[in-house]
N, C-alpha and C positions, 0 to 999 in steps of 0.2 A: 745148578745151571750156570753156564759160563756168562760172566758179566761182559758187557761191551766196554772194555777199558783199554787205555793206550798209554804208552810211555812218551813223555815230553821232556825236554831238557830242564825246564823249570816252570813253575806257575807263580806269577806275581799276585799274591793274595790281596794286594791293595788295588788291583785292577778288576773291576766287576765284569767288563765285557772285553773280549780280545779275540783275535784271529788265531787259528791253529796253524802250525807250520805247514808249508805248501804240500809236502809229501803226505802228511796225515790228512790234510784237507782233501787231496785227490783220492785217497783211499776211502774216506767217508762218503764222498760224493759219488765217485765213479764205480767203486767196487761194492761198498756196503749199502749204497742207496739210502743214506741217512736222510731224515726228514726234520724239518723245523719242529721243535717241541720235544724231540727225542732226548732222553737222558743218557749221558755217558760219564765215565770216570777217567780222570787223568792221574797218572802215577809219575813221580819225578825220579823213580829208581833208587831213592835214598830212604824210602819208608813212608813218605807222605802221599795221601790219596785225596783227590778233590772231586766233588760232585759238580757236574756242569750240565747245562741244557743248551741244545743247539738252537740258536736264535736267528741264524741267517746262513744261506747257501747261495753263492753267486760266483760263477765262472772260476771254479777251482779254489775258492776261498770259503772256508767254513768258520763262522763266527759263533762263539759260545758265551754263555753267561755263567759266571761263577756262582754256585749256590752255597758252597761251604766246604770245609775240610771234614773228611770222614774219619771217624775213630773206629778202628778195627781191633779185634782181639789179636794180641801178638802171636804171630806164627813163624817168625824168622828163627832159625836155629841159633841158640846161644853158643853152639860149638862150630867155629869156622872150619869148613871142610873143603879142601882142594882135591879135586879128582883129576888125575892124569890118565889119558886113554890113548892107546895105540890106534891109529887110524885104520878103519875097515870100510865096509860098504856104506854108501851114503844113507840108505834106508835104516841101517842099524844105528848110525850116528844120530840120525834124527830122533830115534827112540831114546838113546842115551841122554840127549839134551833134555827132552821132555821129562824123563824120569829123574834126572839130576835136580831139576827145579822142584819137582814134587817131594823129593827126599831131603831138601834143604841145603843142597850143595851151594857154597859161596862162589867158588871159582872152578871152571871146567877148562882143562887144557888138553888139546889134541896134539899129537906128535907122530911123526912117521917112525914106526919101529922097524927093526931089521927085517921082520917077516910081514910087514904091511905090504899090500899090493900096490899102493900108490901113496904119494904125498900131496900136500897142498901148498902152493906158493903163489905170490903175486896176485893177479886179478882173480884167479880161481879161488884162492884162499879168502879174499875179500867177499866174493859172492857167497861162498859157503858160510862165512861169518854172518852175513846179512840174513841168510836163510835161517840159520840157527838162532839168531837173535829174535827173529819173528816167532819161531816155534817156542822159544823160551818165554816170550811175552804172553803168548796165548796160554801157556802152562801156568804162568803167574796168575792170570785172571781166573783160571779154573781152580787152582789150589788155595788162592787167597794170599799169596806172598806179595809183598810190596817193594822188595828190593830186587834190582835187576841182577840176573846171573852174569858174572864176568866170563867171557869166552875168549880164549887165546889159542893160537895155532903156532906150533914150533916145528922147526925143520926135522928135529930128531930128539931122542930121549936126552942126550947130553945138554941140549939147549934148554929143555924143560927143567932139568935138575939144576942148572946154573941159575935159572930164574927163581928157584925156591930158596937159594942160599941166604939171601938178604932177609926174607920173611922168617926163615927158621931162626936166625940170630935175634930177630926182634921179638920173638915170642917164646917164652919159656914153656916147658911142659908140652913140647910138640911130639906127637906120635906119627911115625913114618912107617907105612906098611905097603907091601905089594903082594898081589895074589899070585900064587904059584900052584899049578895043578899037582894034586896028589902029594902035597907036602905033609909028611907024617907028623902028627901031634902038634901041628902049628895053627890051631884054631884061634880066633880072636878072643874067645872066652879064656883060654889059657894065658893069652897075652895080657888080658886085664888083671889076672891074678898077680902078674909081675909088675905092671905099671901102676895099678890102683886106679881109682876113679878120677884123680886130679889131672886131667888132660885138657889143655886149653886150645889146642889146634891139631888138626889131623891132615896129613898129606897121604893120600891113598892112590895107588897106581895099578892100572890093569893093562895087560898086554893085548895084542891083536888076537884074532881067532886062531892063528897058527902057533901061538904061544911065544914065550920069551926065548931069545937066543942066549946062549951061555954068557956071551960078552955083556949083554944088557943086565942079566941077573947079577953078574959080578959087579957091574957099575952101580947098581942099586944098593947092593949090600955094602959096597965101599962108601956110599953116600949116607949110610946109617939107616937104611930101610930094613925092616924085619919082614921075613916071608910069612905069609899066612895062607891057610888052606880054606877053601869054600866048600869043603865036603868031598865025599868020594865020587860024586857024579861029575861028568864033564858038562860045563855050562856054556851056553852061548854068551857072547859078550854083553848083550843087553840084560840078560838074566844075572850075570855075574855082577854087573854094576849095581843093580838093586840089592842083591844079596850082600854085597860088601858094605854099601852105604847104610842099609837098614841095620846091619849088625853093629856098625859103628855108632849109629844113633841110639840103638838099644843099650849098648854097654857104656857109652860116655855122653850121649846127647839127650834128645828130648823125646825119643820114641817111648820110653818107659812111662813118661808122664801122660802121653797120649793114650796109651793102653789103659792106664789107671782111670782116666776120666771117661773113657769110652764105656765103662761098665757101671757108671754112677749117674744118678739123676742130677747131681750138683755140678755137672760139667759146665764149663764156661759157655755162655750163649754166643752163638755165631752171628747174632743180629747186628746189623750195621747201624751206627748212630751218626748223625750229621750235626756238626756244630756250625751255626750260621755266623 
């Protein structure tokens, strides 16, 4: 069941009673119809979760009482994954955001590919970022993650690749891949036999539904990205995103551990404990 939890910039643990930010207060009062005595959770986006109780609602201001910090089983991926995606239809992008959170992606970057139908700039981009941040927050609460998904929007593939250069230099053992339809013999399993298990960071890129232009494929290869196939079938973008990230998590990340525990009685308990 989805918990009623919300992201806030910070929680002052030495303050027992405090007012929530105006925007969140309006959401709780006007949209969610929160009531005094109701329990909520506050996340700071950096991994901390706090249990609170609504103690007052007055003219757009919601006051809460801090109960304590919650201790949750760790579910953040130990493998930082950056997923770059060529922009497509809005409803498809909404799905990609939600699924990226559930699959443990650290950073999600959208860019206009040469075959994208449209791009995002200025106020339109900010509105989309706000919408996707809200979707990501809801997905966080559903899947139990406590760190906020980073969402960025770039003008094109070149700007995205430039943004990755500093991160790549700062992190050794970085794997860079991009999905290419009908790539013969280029599965991730074969790639793992070449790289081994010691991968500390992954940059993965998906093109739009129209596929990559040859100019973009050449640019990715020149930037050190390896082509990978997602099988013989043509996948929709939202399906390709799940297939690519789940394969990466299985081969280098934490999905193999999840499958291991799923079949055993000694799996870590998902119960939430609260420290006062």
